[in-house]
C-alpha positions in Angstrom: -5.4 -15.1 -23.3 -6.9 -16.5 -20.1 -4.7 -16.8 -17.1 -5.2 -18.5 -13.8 -3.2 -17.3 -10.8 -4.8 -18.9 -7.8 -7.9 -16.7 -8.1 -9.8 -18.1 -11.1 -9.5 -17.4 -14.8 -9.3 -13.8 -16.1 -8.8 -12.1 -19.4 -5.4 -10.7 -20.3 -5.5 -7.6 -22.6 -4.0 -8.1 -26.0 -1.9 -4.9 -25.9 -0.8 -2.1 -23.6 0.5 1.4 -24.3 1.2 4.2 -21.9 -1.2 7.2 -22.1 0.5 10.6 -22.8 0.4 11.4 -19.0 2.0 8.1 -17.9 4.5 8.2 -20.8 5.7 11.5 -19.6 6.1 10.2 -16.1 7.9 7.1 -17.4 10.4 9.2 -19.4 11.1 11.3 -16.3 12.0 8.2 -14.4 14.2 6.9 -17.2 16.0 10.3 -17.4 17.2 9.9 -13.8 19.7 7.2 -14.9 22.8 7.5 -17.2 22.8 6.1 -20.7 22.8 2.3 -20.8 21.4 2.1 -17.3 17.7 2.7 -18.1 16.9 -0.8 -16.8 17.2 0.7 -13.3 13.8 2.4 -14.0 12.0 -0.9 -14.3 10.3 -0.9 -10.9 8.8 2.6 -11.1 7.7 1.9 -14.7 5.9 -1.3 -13.6 4.2 0.7 -10.9 3.0 3.2 -13.4 1.8 0.5 -15.7 -0.1 -1.1 -12.8 -1.8 2.2 -11.9 -2.8 2.8 -15.5 -4.2 -0.8 -15.6 -6.5 -0.3 -12.6 -4.3 -1.8 -9.9 -2.8 -4.9 -11.6 -0.1 -5.7 -14.1 -1.1 -7.4 -17.3 1.4 -9.5 -19.3 1.2 -7.0 -22.2 2.2 -4.2 -19.8 5.3 -6.1 -18.6 6.3 -6.7 -22.2 5.8 -3.1 -23.1 8.0 -1.9 -20.2 10.6 -4.5 -21.2 10.7 -3.2 -24.8 10.8 0.4 -23.6 13.8 -0.3 -21.4 15.5 -2.6 -23.9 15.4 -5.4 -21.4 14.9 -9.1 -21.9 11.2 -9.7 -21.0 12.1 -12.5 -18.6 14.1 -10.0 -16.5 11.0 -7.9 -16.2 8.9 -11.0 -15.2 11.5 -11.8 -12.5 11.0 -8.3 -11.0 7.2 -8.5 -11.3 7.0 -11.9 -9.6 9.4 -10.9 -6.8 7.8 -7.7 -5.4 4.4 -8.2 -3.7 3.5 -4.6 -4.5 2.9 -5.7 -8.0 -0.3 -7.6 -8.6 -0.4 -10.1 -11.5 -4.2 -10.6 -11.4 -7.0 -8.1 -11.3 -7.8 -6.6 -7.9 -10.8 -4.6 -6.5 -11.1 -0.9 -6.5 -9.9 -1.0 -2.9 -7.0 -3.3 -2.2 -7.0 -4.1 1.5 -3.5 -5.2 2.7 -3.8 -6.6 6.2 -0.5 -6.8 8.1 -0.3 -9.8 10.3 3.3 -9.7 11.3 4.1 -10.0 15.0 3.6 -6.3 16.2 0.2 -6.1 14.4 -0.7 -9.6 15.6 0.1 -8.8 19.2 -2.1 -5.7 18.9 -5.1 -7.5 17.4 -4.6 -7.9 13.6 -6.7 -11.1 13.9 -9.7 -8.9 14.7 -9.0 -6.7 11.7 -8.8 -9.7 9.3 -11.9 -11.3 10.8 -13.8 -8.1 10.4 -12.9 -7.8 6.8 -13.8 -11.4 6.0 -17.1 -11.1 7.9 -18.1 -7.7 6.4 -17.1 -8.5 2.9 -17.9 -12.2 2.7 -14.6 -13.2 1.3 -11.5 -15.0 2.5 -7.9 -14.0 2.3 -6.9 -13.4 -1.4 -10.6 -13.0 -2.4 -12.4 -10.2 -4.2 -16.0 -9.2 -3.6 -18.5 -10.0 -6.3 -19.0 -6.3 -7.1 -15.3 -5.9 -7.7 -15.0 -3.2 -5.0 -12.7 -4.9 -2.4 -9.8 -7.4 -2.6 -8.3 -8.7 0.7 -4.6 -9.8 0.9 -2.2 -10.6 3.8 1.1 -8.8 3.8 4.3 -8.8 5.9 5.4 -5.8 7.9 4.2 -2.4 6.5 6.5 -0.5 8.8 4.0 1.2 11.0 4.4 -1.0 14.0 4.0 1.7 16.6 0.4 2.3 15.5 -0.5 -1.3 15.0 -2.7 -3.0 13.9 -2.9 -1.3 10.5 -4.6 -1.9 7.2 -3.2 -0.4 4.0 -6.0 0.6 1.6 -4.4 1.3 -1.8 -1.7 3.9 -1.0 -3.0 4.9 2.4 -2.5 3.5 6.0 -5.3 3.2 8.5 -3.9 2.7 12.0 -4.9 1.7 15.5 -7.7 -0.5 14.2 -9.9 -3.0 16.0 -12.8 -5.1 14.7 -15.6 -2.5 14.9 -13.3 0.3 13.6 -12.4 -1.9 10.6 -16.1 -2.5 9.8 -16.8 1.2 10.0 -13.9 1.9 7.7 -15.2 -0.5 5.1 -18.7 1.0 5.3 -17.1 4.4 4.7 -15.3 3.2 1.6 -18.4 1.5 0.3 -20.4 4.7 0.8 -17.8 6.6 -1.2 -16.6 8.7 1.7 -13.3 7.3 2.9 -11.9 9.0 6.0 -8.5 10.7 6.1 -5.7 8.2 6.4 -3.8 7.8 9.7 -4.9 6.8 13.2 -8.6 6.0 13.4 -8.6 7.0 17.1 -7.0 10.4 16.4 -3.6 9.7 17.8 -1.1 12.3 16.8 1.7 10.7 15.0 3.0 7.9 17.3 2.2 9.6 20.6 1.4 7.3 23.6 -2.2 6.3 23.8 -2.6 8.0 27.2 -0.7 11.2 26.3 2.9 12.2 26.7 5.1 10.9 29.5 8.2 12.9 28.6 8.9 16.3 27.2 5.7 17.6 28.7 6.9 21.2 29.0 7.7 23.6 26.2 11.4 24.4 25.7 12.6 27.1 28.1 9.7 26.5 30.6 11.5 24.1 32.8 12.7 25.4 36.2 16.0 27.1 35.9 15.8 27.4 32.1 17.4 30.6 30.9 19.1 31.2 34.3 22.4 32.5 33.1 23.8 32.8 36.6 23.8 28.9 36.8 25.8 28.8 33.6 28.7 30.9 35.0 
């Protein structure tokens, strides 16, 4: 069955079955819930189905999960169409999720998006001709202190600007992605210019350990 979802027609697989590995993981999720409440596992099972399918969720996979959980299929469709983490059309090998919510925007997310579009030759929602990259816009990813960020599959790349984004894409295309996290080497969410508080180790402050002062 061909389906169009705003990104051109694509082929839906006729069937879907969990592999032995994914079936074991699915059963482990279902076992977390009491009898009769197995529908609570629908979201993790859809995530597993999406991962097995290469980053997107075919209709056959949704039907399979619904039958496995003894749920009406329409209820599974409702979940799949609500959560943006679930992709209802094929995506590239690297799914680039560009956050453009206020904190990232104030810190230069427009540069990140422009760099992606320029480097890859695609617009928002597009996939490169070689099937390597898909670019989408998302709401807050929860890493505002290290904005702007780009989520690539499961990993966050933080403190980006235009040139850093282009270098990141080059690394992925070359098959040598850098470690996730801050691209400028910031430790955690430390200030860009170093610490301004708690600059001394515990016990090193003047008077520390002076028991006479405590009497």
